[in-house]
PDB file with one MODEL, atoms N, CA, C and O in Angstrom:
MODEL        1
ATOM      1  N   MET A   1     -47.829 -11.910  35.717  1.00  0.00           N
ATOM      2  CA  MET A   1     -47.246 -10.664  35.473  1.00  0.00           C
ATOM      3  C   MET A   1     -48.296  -9.706  34.999  1.00  0.00           C
ATOM      4  O   MET A   1     -49.114  -9.957  34.114  1.00  0.00           O
ATOM      5  N   ALA A   2     -48.193  -8.501  35.720  1.00  0.00           N
ATOM      6  CA  ALA A   2     -49.182  -7.571  35.284  1.00  0.00           C
ATOM      7  C   ALA A   2     -48.783  -6.586  34.248  1.00  0.00           C
ATOM      8  O   ALA A   2     -47.648  -6.107  34.234  1.00  0.00           O
ATOM      9  N   THR A   3     -49.746  -6.258  33.334  1.00  0.00           N
ATOM     10  CA  THR A   3     -49.464  -5.448  32.308  1.00  0.00           C
ATOM     11  C   THR A   3     -49.504  -3.959  32.631  1.00  0.00           C
ATOM     12  O   THR A   3     -50.555  -3.528  33.105  1.00  0.00           O
ATOM     13  N   GLU A   4     -48.525  -3.152  32.440  1.00  0.00           N
ATOM     14  CA  GLU A   4     -48.389  -1.764  32.815  1.00  0.00           C
ATOM     15  C   GLU A   4     -48.903  -1.038  31.474  1.00  0.00           C
ATOM     16  O   GLU A   4     -48.435  -1.340  30.376  1.00  0.00           O
ATOM     17  N   LEU A   5     -49.892  -0.065  31.640  1.00  0.00           N
ATOM     18  CA  LEU A   5     -50.435   0.717  30.638  1.00  0.00           C
ATOM     19  C   LEU A   5     -50.165   2.287  30.914  1.00  0.00           C
ATOM     20  O   LEU A   5     -50.506   2.803  31.978  1.00  0.00           O
ATOM     21  N   VAL A   6     -49.606   2.920  30.010  1.00  0.00           N
ATOM     22  CA  VAL A   6     -49.122   4.327  30.109  1.00  0.00           C
ATOM     23  C   VAL A   6     -49.901   5.091  29.125  1.00  0.00           C
ATOM     24  O   VAL A   6     -50.024   4.667  27.976  1.00  0.00           O
ATOM     25  N   HIS A   7     -50.484   6.298  29.549  1.00  0.00           N
ATOM     26  CA  HIS A   7     -51.148   7.110  28.809  1.00  0.00           C
ATOM     27  C   HIS A   7     -50.218   7.888  27.777  1.00  0.00           C
ATOM     28  O   HIS A   7     -49.188   8.452  28.147  1.00  0.00           O
ATOM     29  N   ILE A   8     -50.635   7.879  26.513  1.00  0.00           N
ATOM     30  CA  ILE A   8     -49.749   8.668  25.486  1.00  0.00           C
ATOM     31  C   ILE A   8     -50.499   9.735  24.844  1.00  0.00           C
ATOM     32  O   ILE A   8     -50.133  10.198  23.764  1.00  0.00           O
ATOM     33  N   GLY A   9     -51.608  10.176  25.508  1.00  0.00           N
ATOM     34  CA  GLY A   9     -52.428  11.373  24.891  1.00  0.00           C
ATOM     35  C   GLY A   9     -53.560  10.920  24.255  1.00  0.00           C
ATOM     36  O   GLY A   9     -53.622   9.826  23.693  1.00  0.00           O
ATOM     37  N   PHE A  10     -54.611  11.852  24.332  1.00  0.00           N
ATOM     38  CA  PHE A  10     -55.899  11.869  23.670  1.00  0.00           C
ATOM     39  C   PHE A  10     -56.723  10.476  23.891  1.00  0.00           C
ATOM     40  O   PHE A  10     -57.397   9.904  23.035  1.00  0.00           O
ATOM     41  N   GLY A  11     -56.520  10.085  25.176  1.00  0.00           N
ATOM     42  CA  GLY A  11     -57.094   8.831  25.568  1.00  0.00           C
ATOM     43  C   GLY A  11     -56.504   7.515  25.030  1.00  0.00           C
ATOM     44  O   GLY A  11     -57.159   6.474  25.091  1.00  0.00           O
ATOM     45  N   SER A  12     -55.338   7.558  24.534  1.00  0.00           N
ATOM     46  CA  SER A  12     -54.607   6.364  24.108  1.00  0.00           C
ATOM     47  C   SER A  12     -53.576   5.861  25.098  1.00  0.00           C
ATOM     48  O   SER A  12     -52.799   6.629  25.666  1.00  0.00           O
ATOM     49  N   VAL A  13     -53.589   4.559  25.291  1.00  0.00           N
ATOM     50  CA  VAL A  13     -52.684   4.035  26.201  1.00  0.00           C
ATOM     51  C   VAL A  13     -51.791   2.910  25.550  1.00  0.00           C
ATOM     52  O   VAL A  13     -52.278   2.291  24.604  1.00  0.00           O
ATOM     53  N   ILE A  14     -50.587   2.614  25.964  1.00  0.00           N
ATOM     54  CA  ILE A  14     -49.805   1.582  25.396  1.00  0.00           C
ATOM     55  C   ILE A  14     -49.409   0.600  26.545  1.00  0.00           C
ATOM     56  O   ILE A  14     -49.396   0.940  27.728  1.00  0.00           O
ATOM     57  N   ALA A  15     -49.115  -0.543  26.131  1.00  0.00           N
ATOM     58  CA  ALA A  15     -48.674  -1.652  26.998  1.00  0.00           C
ATOM     59  C   ALA A  15     -47.051  -1.561  27.100  1.00  0.00           C
ATOM     60  O   ALA A  15     -46.357  -1.933  26.153  1.00  0.00           O
ATOM     61  N   VAL A  16     -46.553  -1.109  28.155  1.00  0.00           N
ATOM     62  CA  VAL A  16     -45.125  -0.779  28.274  1.00  0.00           C
ATOM     63  C   VAL A  16     -44.275  -2.062  28.065  1.00  0.00           C
ATOM     64  O   VAL A  16     -43.223  -2.021  27.428  1.00  0.00           O
ATOM     65  N   ASN A  17     -44.755  -3.195  28.616  1.00  0.00           N
ATOM     66  CA  ASN A  17     -43.994  -4.325  28.481  1.00  0.00           C
ATOM     67  C   ASN A  17     -43.771  -4.864  27.034  1.00  0.00           C
ATOM     68  O   ASN A  17     -43.022  -5.812  26.797  1.00  0.00           O
ATOM     69  N   ARG A  18     -44.457  -4.210  26.113  1.00  0.00           N
ATOM     70  CA  ARG A  18     -44.429  -4.850  24.667  1.00  0.00           C
ATOM     71  C   ARG A  18     -43.549  -3.750  23.849  1.00  0.00           C
ATOM     72  O   ARG A  18     -43.238  -3.983  22.681  1.00  0.00           O
ATOM     73  N   VAL A  19     -43.169  -2.582  24.476  1.00  0.00           N
ATOM     74  CA  VAL A  19     -42.355  -1.537  23.856  1.00  0.00           C
ATOM     75  C   VAL A  19     -40.925  -2.007  23.585  1.00  0.00           C
ATOM     76  O   VAL A  19     -40.324  -2.631  24.458  1.00  0.00           O
ATOM     77  N   ILE A  20     -40.343  -1.723  22.371  1.00  0.00           N
ATOM     78  CA  ILE A  20     -38.984  -1.934  22.189  1.00  0.00           C
ATOM     79  C   ILE A  20     -38.221  -0.592  22.273  1.00  0.00           C
ATOM     80  O   ILE A  20     -37.211  -0.458  22.964  1.00  0.00           O
ATOM     81  N   ALA A  21     -38.799   0.452  21.481  1.00  0.00           N
ATOM     82  CA  ALA A  21     -37.993   1.621  21.546  1.00  0.00           C
ATOM     83  C   ALA A  21     -39.034   2.848  21.178  1.00  0.00           C
ATOM     84  O   ALA A  21     -40.105   2.681  20.595  1.00  0.00           O
ATOM     85  N   PHE A  22     -38.543   4.035  21.604  1.00  0.00           N
ATOM     86  CA  PHE A  22     -39.124   5.300  21.377  1.00  0.00           C
ATOM     87  C   PHE A  22     -38.164   5.896  20.325  1.00  0.00           C
ATOM     88  O   PHE A  22     -36.998   6.170  20.606  1.00  0.00           O
ATOM     89  N   LEU A  23     -38.711   6.089  19.080  1.00  0.00           N
ATOM     90  CA  LEU A  23     -37.911   6.841  18.158  1.00  0.00           C
ATOM     91  C   LEU A  23     -38.344   8.146  17.729  1.00  0.00           C
ATOM     92  O   LEU A  23     -39.540   8.436  17.714  1.00  0.00           O
ATOM     93  N   PRO A  24     -37.359   9.024  17.347  1.00  0.00           N
ATOM     94  CA  PRO A  24     -37.673  10.449  16.947  1.00  0.00           C
ATOM     95  C   PRO A  24     -38.195  10.264  15.451  1.00  0.00           C
ATOM     96  O   PRO A  24     -37.597   9.546  14.649  1.00  0.00           O
ATOM     97  N   VAL A  25     -39.296  10.930  15.157  1.00  0.00           N
ATOM     98  CA  VAL A  25     -39.980  10.824  13.852  1.00  0.00           C
ATOM     99  C   VAL A  25     -39.249  11.526  12.809  1.00  0.00           C
ATOM    100  O   VAL A  25     -39.475  11.187  11.648  1.00  0.00           O
ATOM    101  N   GLU A  26     -38.385  12.474  13.046  1.00  0.00           N
ATOM    102  CA  GLU A  26     -37.717  13.297  12.022  1.00  0.00           C
ATOM    103  C   GLU A  26     -36.510  12.612  11.417  1.00  0.00           C
ATOM    104  O   GLU A  26     -36.000  13.112  10.414  1.00  0.00           O
ATOM    105  N   GLN A  27     -35.992  11.460  11.970  1.00  0.00           N
ATOM    106  CA  GLN A  27     -34.882  10.822  11.281  1.00  0.00           C
ATOM    107  C   GLN A  27     -35.322   9.912  10.221  1.00  0.00           C
ATOM    108  O   GLN A  27     -36.393   9.317  10.339  1.00  0.00           O
ATOM    109  N   GLN A  28     -34.511   9.750   9.108  1.00  0.00           N
ATOM    110  CA  GLN A  28     -34.839   8.954   7.896  1.00  0.00           C
ATOM    111  C   GLN A  28     -35.141   7.522   8.241  1.00  0.00           C
ATOM    112  O   GLN A  28     -36.186   6.999   7.853  1.00  0.00           O
ATOM    113  N   PRO A  29     -34.206   6.843   8.996  1.00  0.00           N
ATOM    114  CA  PRO A  29     -34.566   5.374   9.264  1.00  0.00           C
ATOM    115  C   PRO A  29     -35.929   5.228   9.890  1.00  0.00           C
ATOM    116  O   PRO A  29     -36.598   4.233   9.607  1.00  0.00           O
ATOM    117  N   THR A  30     -36.407   6.169  10.744  1.00  0.00           N
ATOM    118  CA  THR A  30     -37.627   6.070  11.409  1.00  0.00           C
ATOM    119  C   THR A  30     -38.703   6.291  10.353  1.00  0.00           C
ATOM    120  O   THR A  30     -39.664   5.521  10.361  1.00  0.00           O
ATOM    121  N   ARG A  31     -38.643   7.244   9.464  1.00  0.00           N
ATOM    122  CA  ARG A  31     -39.561   7.350   8.339  1.00  0.00           C
ATOM    123  C   ARG A  31     -39.697   6.208   7.443  1.00  0.00           C
ATOM    124  O   ARG A  31     -40.786   5.892   6.963  1.00  0.00           O
ATOM    125  N   ARG A  32     -38.533   5.538   7.191  1.00  0.00           N
ATOM    126  CA  ARG A  32     -38.488   4.410   6.400  1.00  0.00           C
ATOM    127  C   ARG A  32     -39.377   3.267   7.182  1.00  0.00           C
ATOM    128  O   ARG A  32     -40.201   2.611   6.544  1.00  0.00           O
ATOM    129  N   LEU A  33     -39.202   3.084   8.407  1.00  0.00           N
ATOM    130  CA  LEU A  33     -40.051   2.076   9.323  1.00  0.00           C
ATOM    131  C   LEU A  33     -41.465   2.435   9.307  1.00  0.00           C
ATOM    132  O   LEU A  33     -42.343   1.574   9.366  1.00  0.00           O
ATOM    133  N   LEU A  34     -41.715   3.721   9.226  1.00  0.00           N
ATOM    134  CA  LEU A  34     -43.147   4.143   9.326  1.00  0.00           C
ATOM    135  C   LEU A  34     -43.795   3.744   7.961  1.00  0.00           C
ATOM    136  O   LEU A  34     -44.887   3.177   7.919  1.00  0.00           O
ATOM    137  N   ARG A  35     -43.153   4.031   6.967  1.00  0.00           N
ATOM    138  CA  ARG A  35     -43.631   3.737   5.380  1.00  0.00           C
ATOM    139  C   ARG A  35     -43.822   2.292   5.328  1.00  0.00           C
ATOM    140  O   ARG A  35     -44.839   1.877   4.772  1.00  0.00           O
ATOM    141  N   GLU A  36     -42.946   1.427   5.854  1.00  0.00           N
ATOM    142  CA  GLU A  36     -42.969  -0.050   5.765  1.00  0.00           C
ATOM    143  C   GLU A  36     -44.116  -0.490   6.601  1.00  0.00           C
ATOM    144  O   GLU A  36     -44.861  -1.349   6.129  1.00  0.00           O
ATOM    145  N   SER A  37     -44.352  -0.005   7.789  1.00  0.00           N
ATOM    146  CA  SER A  37     -45.399  -0.335   8.654  1.00  0.00           C
ATOM    147  C   SER A  37     -46.749  -0.007   7.982  1.00  0.00           C
ATOM    148  O   SER A  37     -47.675  -0.815   8.052  1.00  0.00           O
ATOM    149  N   LYS A  38     -46.861   1.054   7.394  1.00  0.00           N
ATOM    150  CA  LYS A  38     -48.109   1.375   6.723  1.00  0.00           C
ATOM    151  C   LYS A  38     -48.425   0.395   5.559  1.00  0.00           C
ATOM    152  O   LYS A  38     -49.575   0.014   5.342  1.00  0.00           O
ATOM    153  N   GLU A  39     -47.461   0.042   4.894  1.00  0.00           N
ATOM    154  CA  GLU A  39     -47.591  -0.960   3.720  1.00  0.00           C
ATOM    155  C   GLU A  39     -48.046  -2.197   4.236  1.00  0.00           C
ATOM    156  O   GLU A  39     -48.891  -2.857   3.631  1.00  0.00           O
ATOM    157  N   ASN A  40     -47.502  -2.596   5.412  1.00  0.00           N
ATOM    158  CA  ASN A  40     -47.881  -3.836   5.945  1.00  0.00           C
ATOM    159  C   ASN A  40     -49.066  -3.958   6.981  1.00  0.00           C
ATOM    160  O   ASN A  40     -49.347  -5.020   7.537  1.00  0.00           O
ATOM    161  N   GLY A  41     -49.699  -2.830   7.176  1.00  0.00           N
ATOM    162  CA  GLY A  41     -50.840  -2.738   7.902  1.00  0.00           C
ATOM    163  C   GLY A  41     -50.589  -2.798   9.500  1.00  0.00           C
ATOM    164  O   GLY A  41     -51.439  -3.225  10.280  1.00  0.00           O
ATOM    165  N   LEU A  42     -49.419  -2.355   9.859  1.00  0.00           N
ATOM    166  CA  LEU A  42     -48.975  -2.433  11.301  1.00  0.00           C
ATOM    167  C   LEU A  42     -48.717  -1.073  11.818  1.00  0.00           C
ATOM    168  O   LEU A  42     -47.993  -0.952  12.806  1.00  0.00           O
ATOM    169  N   PHE A  43     -49.315   0.115  11.162  1.00  0.00           N
ATOM    170  CA  PHE A  43     -49.193   1.385  11.654  1.00  0.00           C
ATOM    171  C   PHE A  43     -50.418   1.966  12.360  1.00  0.00           C
ATOM    172  O   PHE A  43     -51.508   1.791  11.814  1.00  0.00           O
ATOM    173  N   ILE A  44     -50.363   2.616  13.477  1.00  0.00           N
ATOM    174  CA  ILE A  44     -51.452   3.228  14.173  1.00  0.00           C
ATOM    175  C   ILE A  44     -51.020   4.684  14.385  1.00  0.00           C
ATOM    176  O   ILE A  44     -49.875   4.952  14.749  1.00  0.00           O
ATOM    177  N   ASP A  45     -51.956   5.627  14.153  1.00  0.00           N
ATOM    178  CA  ASP A  45     -51.666   7.043  14.350  1.00  0.00           C
ATOM    179  C   ASP A  45     -52.522   7.449  15.425  1.00  0.00           C
ATOM    180  O   ASP A  45     -53.747   7.375  15.333  1.00  0.00           O
ATOM    181  N   ALA A  46     -51.869   7.915  16.538  1.00  0.00           N
ATOM    182  CA  ALA A  46     -52.556   8.087  17.776  1.00  0.00           C
ATOM    183  C   ALA A  46     -52.369   9.678  18.063  1.00  0.00           C
ATOM    184  O   ALA A  46     -52.433  10.112  19.213  1.00  0.00           O
ATOM    185  N   THR A  47     -52.151  10.451  17.025  1.00  0.00           N
ATOM    186  CA  THR A  47     -51.838  11.949  17.170  1.00  0.00           C
ATOM    187  C   THR A  47     -53.057  12.703  17.074  1.00  0.00           C
ATOM    188  O   THR A  47     -53.024  13.887  17.411  1.00  0.00           O
ATOM    189  N   ARG A  48     -54.082  12.213  16.681  1.00  0.00           N
ATOM    190  CA  ARG A  48     -55.445  13.101  16.428  1.00  0.00           C
ATOM    191  C   ARG A  48     -55.140  14.297  15.563  1.00  0.00           C
ATOM    192  O   ARG A  48     -55.645  15.401  15.763  1.00  0.00           O
ATOM    193  N   GLY A  49     -54.262  14.020  14.563  1.00  0.00           N
ATOM    194  CA  GLY A  49     -54.067  15.158  13.620  1.00  0.00           C
ATOM    195  C   GLY A  49     -53.045  16.198  13.959  1.00  0.00           C
ATOM    196  O   GLY A  49     -52.730  17.102  13.185  1.00  0.00           O
ATOM    197  N   ARG A  50     -52.510  16.013  15.235  1.00  0.00           N
ATOM    198  CA  ARG A  50     -51.483  16.885  15.683  1.00  0.00           C
ATOM    199  C   ARG A  50     -50.069  16.414  15.073  1.00  0.00           C
ATOM    200  O   ARG A  50     -49.944  15.369  14.436  1.00  0.00           O
ATOM    201  N   LYS A  51     -49.128  17.219  15.317  1.00  0.00           N
ATOM    202  CA  LYS A  51     -47.734  16.885  14.893  1.00  0.00           C
ATOM    203  C   LYS A  51     -47.127  15.736  15.624  1.00  0.00           C
ATOM    204  O   LYS A  51     -47.112  15.750  16.855  1.00  0.00           O
ATOM    205  N   ALA A  52     -46.601  14.696  14.913  1.00  0.00           N
ATOM    206  CA  ALA A  52     -46.060  13.456  15.571  1.00  0.00           C
ATOM    207  C   ALA A  52     -44.766  13.832  16.189  1.00  0.00           C
ATOM    208  O   ALA A  52     -43.941  14.484  15.548  1.00  0.00           O
ATOM    209  N   LYS A  53     -44.556  13.450  17.407  1.00  0.00           N
ATOM    210  CA  LYS A  53     -43.256  13.702  18.080  1.00  0.00           C
ATOM    211  C   LYS A  53     -42.469  12.500  18.327  1.00  0.00           C
ATOM    212  O   LYS A  53     -41.241  12.579  18.341  1.00  0.00           O
ATOM    213  N   THR A  54     -43.102  11.340  18.532  1.00  0.00           N
ATOM    214  CA  THR A  54     -42.532  10.182  18.907  1.00  0.00           C
ATOM    215  C   THR A  54     -43.116   8.947  18.135  1.00  0.00           C
ATOM    216  O   THR A  54     -44.338   8.833  18.038  1.00  0.00           O
ATOM    217  N   ALA A  55     -42.302   8.056  17.606  1.00  0.00           N
ATOM    218  CA  ALA A  55     -42.797   6.737  17.022  1.00  0.00           C
ATOM    219  C   ALA A  55     -42.409   5.727  17.974  1.00  0.00           C
ATOM    220  O   ALA A  55     -41.252   5.685  18.393  1.00  0.00           O
ATOM    221  N   ILE A  56     -43.384   4.825  18.384  1.00  0.00           N
ATOM    222  CA  ILE A  56     -43.197   3.868  19.498  1.00  0.00           C
ATOM    223  C   ILE A  56     -43.198   2.456  18.721  1.00  0.00           C
ATOM    224  O   ILE A  56     -44.179   2.044  18.103  1.00  0.00           O
ATOM    225  N   LEU A  57     -42.081   1.829  18.821  1.00  0.00           N
ATOM    226  CA  LEU A  57     -41.968   0.449  18.210  1.00  0.00           C
ATOM    227  C   LEU A  57     -42.378  -0.618  19.116  1.00  0.00           C
ATOM    228  O   LEU A  57     -41.996  -0.593  20.286  1.00  0.00           O
ATOM    229  N   PHE A  58     -43.149  -1.586  18.660  1.00  0.00           N
ATOM    230  CA  PHE A  58     -43.576  -2.629  19.603  1.00  0.00           C
ATOM    231  C   PHE A  58     -42.827  -3.887  19.042  1.00  0.00           C
ATOM    232  O   PHE A  58     -42.297  -3.886  17.932  1.00  0.00           O
ATOM    233  N   ASP A  59     -42.824  -4.990  19.920  1.00  0.00           N
ATOM    234  CA  ASP A  59     -42.265  -6.220  19.594  1.00  0.00           C
ATOM    235  C   ASP A  59     -42.952  -7.135  18.621  1.00  0.00           C
ATOM    236  O   ASP A  59     -42.492  -8.164  18.126  1.00  0.00           O
ATOM    237  N   THR A  60     -44.200  -6.556  18.417  1.00  0.00           N
ATOM    238  CA  THR A  60     -45.148  -7.193  17.327  1.00  0.00           C
ATOM    239  C   THR A  60     -44.816  -6.702  15.959  1.00  0.00           C
ATOM    240  O   THR A  60     -45.201  -7.314  14.963  1.00  0.00           O
ATOM    241  N   GLY A  61     -44.102  -5.596  15.888  1.00  0.00           N
ATOM    242  CA  GLY A  61     -43.811  -4.985  14.562  1.00  0.00           C
ATOM    243  C   GLY A  61     -44.658  -3.724  14.380  1.00  0.00           C
ATOM    244  O   GLY A  61     -44.453  -2.975  13.424  1.00  0.00           O
ATOM    245  N   HIS A  62     -45.603  -3.485  15.281  1.00  0.00           N
ATOM    246  CA  HIS A  62     -46.476  -2.343  15.177  1.00  0.00           C
ATOM    247  C   HIS A  62     -45.684  -1.097  15.435  1.00  0.00           C
ATOM    248  O   HIS A  62     -44.659  -1.108  16.116  1.00  0.00           O
ATOM    249  N   ILE A  63     -46.150  -0.088  14.910  1.00  0.00           N
ATOM    250  CA  ILE A  63     -45.519   1.273  15.304  1.00  0.00           C
ATOM    251  C   ILE A  63     -46.696   2.323  15.474  1.00  0.00           C
ATOM    252  O   ILE A  63     -47.533   2.524  14.594  1.00  0.00           O
ATOM    253  N   ILE A  64     -46.672   2.946  16.651  1.00  0.00           N
ATOM    254  CA  ILE A  64     -47.641   3.963  16.976  1.00  0.00           C
ATOM    255  C   ILE A  64     -47.016   5.273  16.924  1.00  0.00           C
ATOM    256  O   ILE A  64     -45.916   5.443  17.449  1.00  0.00           O
ATOM    257  N   LEU A  65     -47.664   6.265  16.299  1.00  0.00           N
ATOM    258  CA  LEU A  65     -47.170   7.635  16.324  1.00  0.00           C
ATOM    259  C   LEU A  65     -47.823   8.359  17.464  1.00  0.00           C
ATOM    260  O   LEU A  65     -49.030   8.203  17.653  1.00  0.00           O
ATOM    261  N   ALA A  66     -47.110   9.138  18.235  1.00  0.00           N
ATOM    262  CA  ALA A  66     -47.701   9.739  19.439  1.00  0.00           C
ATOM    263  C   ALA A  66     -47.345  11.271  19.347  1.00  0.00           C
ATOM    264  O   ALA A  66     -46.297  11.639  18.815  1.00  0.00           O
ATOM    265  N   HIS A  67     -48.254  12.145  19.884  1.00  0.00           N
ATOM    266  CA  HIS A  67     -48.068  13.519  19.864  1.00  0.00           C
ATOM    267  C   HIS A  67     -47.135  13.963  21.029  1.00  0.00           C
ATOM    268  O   HIS A  67     -46.407  14.947  20.901  1.00  0.00           O
ATOM    269  N   VAL A  68     -47.166  13.295  22.051  1.00  0.00           N
ATOM    270  CA  VAL A  68     -46.202  13.394  23.217  1.00  0.00           C
ATOM    271  C   VAL A  68     -44.787  12.874  22.936  1.00  0.00           C
ATOM    272  O   VAL A  68     -44.560  11.906  22.210  1.00  0.00           O
ATOM    273  N   THR A  69     -43.837  13.613  23.586  1.00  0.00           N
ATOM    274  CA  THR A  69     -42.412  13.214  23.310  1.00  0.00           C
ATOM    275  C   THR A  69     -42.076  12.099  24.153  1.00  0.00           C
ATOM    276  O   THR A  69     -42.782  11.751  25.100  1.00  0.00           O
ATOM    277  N   ALA A  70     -40.832  11.447  23.762  1.00  0.00           N
ATOM    278  CA  ALA A  70     -40.372  10.283  24.500  1.00  0.00           C
ATOM    279  C   ALA A  70     -40.030  10.649  25.949  1.00  0.00           C
ATOM    280  O   ALA A  70     -40.085   9.777  26.816  1.00  0.00           O
ATOM    281  N   GLU A  71     -39.689  11.868  26.234  1.00  0.00           N
ATOM    282  CA  GLU A  71     -39.411  12.237  27.542  1.00  0.00           C
ATOM    283  C   GLU A  71     -40.577  12.306  28.396  1.00  0.00           C
ATOM    284  O   GLU A  71     -40.535  12.020  29.592  1.00  0.00           O
ATOM    285  N   THR A  72     -41.604  12.683  27.792  1.00  0.00           N
ATOM    286  CA  THR A  72     -42.863  12.801  28.540  1.00  0.00           C
ATOM    287  C   THR A  72     -43.311  11.288  29.009  1.00  0.00           C
ATOM    288  O   THR A  72     -43.622  10.993  30.163  1.00  0.00           O
ATOM    289  N   ILE A  73     -43.286  10.516  28.046  1.00  0.00           N
ATOM    290  CA  ILE A  73     -43.677   9.107  28.217  1.00  0.00           C
ATOM    291  C   ILE A  73     -42.822   8.562  29.377  1.00  0.00           C
ATOM    292  O   ILE A  73     -43.353   7.999  30.334  1.00  0.00           O
ATOM    293  N   ALA A  74     -41.480   8.739  29.275  1.00  0.00           N
ATOM    294  CA  ALA A  74     -40.464   8.289  30.251  1.00  0.00           C
ATOM    295  C   ALA A  74     -40.762   8.841  31.597  1.00  0.00           C
ATOM    296  O   ALA A  74     -40.684   8.124  32.595  1.00  0.00           O
ATOM    297  N   HIS A  75     -41.089  10.050  31.656  1.00  0.00           N
ATOM    298  CA  HIS A  75     -41.460  10.686  32.920  1.00  0.00           C
ATOM    299  C   HIS A  75     -42.698  10.063  33.573  1.00  0.00           C
ATOM    300  O   HIS A  75     -42.704   9.847  34.785  1.00  0.00           O
ATOM    301  N   ARG A  76     -43.767   9.764  32.777  1.00  0.00           N
ATOM    302  CA  ARG A  76     -45.057   9.133  33.091  1.00  0.00           C
ATOM    303  C   ARG A  76     -44.589   7.716  33.714  1.00  0.00           C
ATOM    304  O   ARG A  76     -45.068   7.319  34.776  1.00  0.00           O
ATOM    305  N   LEU A  77     -43.722   7.049  33.063  1.00  0.00           N
ATOM    306  CA  LEU A  77     -43.235   5.705  33.600  1.00  0.00           C
ATOM    307  C   LEU A  77     -42.568   5.853  34.975  1.00  0.00           C
ATOM    308  O   LEU A  77     -42.835   5.041  35.860  1.00  0.00           O
ATOM    309  N   ALA A  78     -41.742   6.825  35.176  1.00  0.00           N
ATOM    310  CA  ALA A  78     -41.015   7.096  36.325  1.00  0.00           C
ATOM    311  C   ALA A  78     -42.009   7.362  37.498  1.00  0.00           C
ATOM    312  O   ALA A  78     -41.957   6.755  38.567  1.00  0.00           O
ATOM    313  N   THR A  79     -42.875   8.284  37.207  1.00  0.00           N
ATOM    314  CA  THR A  79     -43.882   8.663  38.273  1.00  0.00           C
ATOM    315  C   THR A  79     -44.906   7.718  38.389  1.00  0.00           C
ATOM    316  O   THR A  79     -45.838   8.029  39.131  1.00  0.00           O
ATOM    317  N   ALA A  80     -44.949   6.606  37.810  1.00  0.00           N
ATOM    318  CA  ALA A  80     -46.045   5.599  37.809  1.00  0.00           C
ATOM    319  C   ALA A  80     -45.960   4.779  39.112  1.00  0.00           C
ATOM    320  O   ALA A  80     -46.931   4.138  39.513  1.00  0.00           O
ATOM    321  N   SER A  81     -44.890   4.807  39.706  1.00  0.00           N
ATOM    322  CA  SER A  81     -44.675   3.984  40.946  1.00  0.00           C
ATOM    323  C   SER A  81     -45.495   4.626  42.133  1.00  0.00           C
ATOM    324  O   SER A  81     -45.873   3.957  43.094  1.00  0.00           O
ATOM    325  N   SER A  82     -45.723   5.885  41.999  1.00  0.00           N
ATOM    326  CA  SER A  82     -46.641   6.505  43.035  1.00  0.00           C
ATOM    327  C   SER A  82     -48.091   6.385  42.327  1.00  0.00           C
ATOM    328  O   SER A  82     -48.217   6.294  41.105  1.00  0.00           O
ATOM    329  N   PRO A  83     -49.203   6.397  43.270  1.00  0.00           N
ATOM    330  CA  PRO A  83     -50.512   6.199  42.735  1.00  0.00           C
ATOM    331  C   PRO A  83     -50.824   7.377  41.905  1.00  0.00           C
ATOM    332  O   PRO A  83     -50.858   8.498  42.413  1.00  0.00           O
ATOM    333  N   ALA A  84     -51.056   7.176  40.634  1.00  0.00           N
ATOM    334  CA  ALA A  84     -51.504   8.304  39.581  1.00  0.00           C
ATOM    335  C   ALA A  84     -52.436   7.739  38.679  1.00  0.00           C
ATOM    336  O   ALA A  84     -52.690   6.535  38.646  1.00  0.00           O
ATOM    337  N   GLU A  85     -52.977   8.641  37.906  1.00  0.00           N
ATOM    338  CA  GLU A  85     -54.042   8.232  36.955  1.00  0.00           C
ATOM    339  C   GLU A  85     -53.358   7.772  35.474  1.00  0.00           C
ATOM    340  O   GLU A  85     -54.022   7.311  34.546  1.00  0.00           O
ATOM    341  N   GLU A  86     -52.040   7.970  35.448  1.00  0.00           N
ATOM    342  CA  GLU A  86     -51.375   7.800  34.136  1.00  0.00           C
ATOM    343  C   GLU A  86     -51.019   6.276  34.015  1.00  0.00           C
ATOM    344  O   GLU A  86     -50.705   5.816  32.917  1.00  0.00           O
ATOM    345  N   ARG A  87     -51.065   5.513  35.110  1.00  0.00           N
ATOM    346  CA  ARG A  87     -50.788   3.980  34.959  1.00  0.00           C
ATOM    347  C   ARG A  87     -51.974   3.110  35.425  1.00  0.00           C
ATOM    348  O   ARG A  87     -52.611   3.387  36.442  1.00  0.00           O
ATOM    349  N   VAL A  88     -52.206   2.195  34.749  1.00  0.00           N
ATOM    350  CA  VAL A  88     -53.366   1.338  35.255  1.00  0.00           C
ATOM    351  C   VAL A  88     -52.870  -0.152  35.059  1.00  0.00           C
ATOM    352  O   VAL A  88     -52.522  -0.587  33.960  1.00  0.00           O
ATOM    353  N   GLU A  89     -52.870  -0.888  36.217  1.00  0.00           N
ATOM    354  CA  GLU A  89     -52.361  -2.246  36.043  1.00  0.00           C
ATOM    355  C   GLU A  89     -53.591  -3.171  35.805  1.00  0.00           C
ATOM    356  O   GLU A  89     -54.647  -3.027  36.421  1.00  0.00           O
ATOM    357  N   VAL A  90     -53.399  -4.028  34.967  1.00  0.00           N
ATOM    358  CA  VAL A  90     -54.559  -5.089  34.548  1.00  0.00           C
ATOM    359  C   VAL A  90     -54.132  -6.488  35.072  1.00  0.00           C
ATOM    360  O   VAL A  90     -54.852  -7.467  34.878  1.00  0.00           O
TER     361      VAL A  90
ENDMDL
END
């Protein structure tokens, strides 16, 4: 099985087959998850200092903050079936 990688901004990519959910960062349950992941060392900030728009939850328990919206990531996934720079198969 090939691993699909999707660009989430600023040179960062994620493995789509490991993603559980895209969460809005402004909700309290998401903020609680972010706080707990920071305490457990499972937090990655991929915003490069910009405002976080999406928290990406992985099956490993890691959470990545991204500057792009969940809709943008979903659009990149949908258009990945055509040859594009946004998806790389390994």
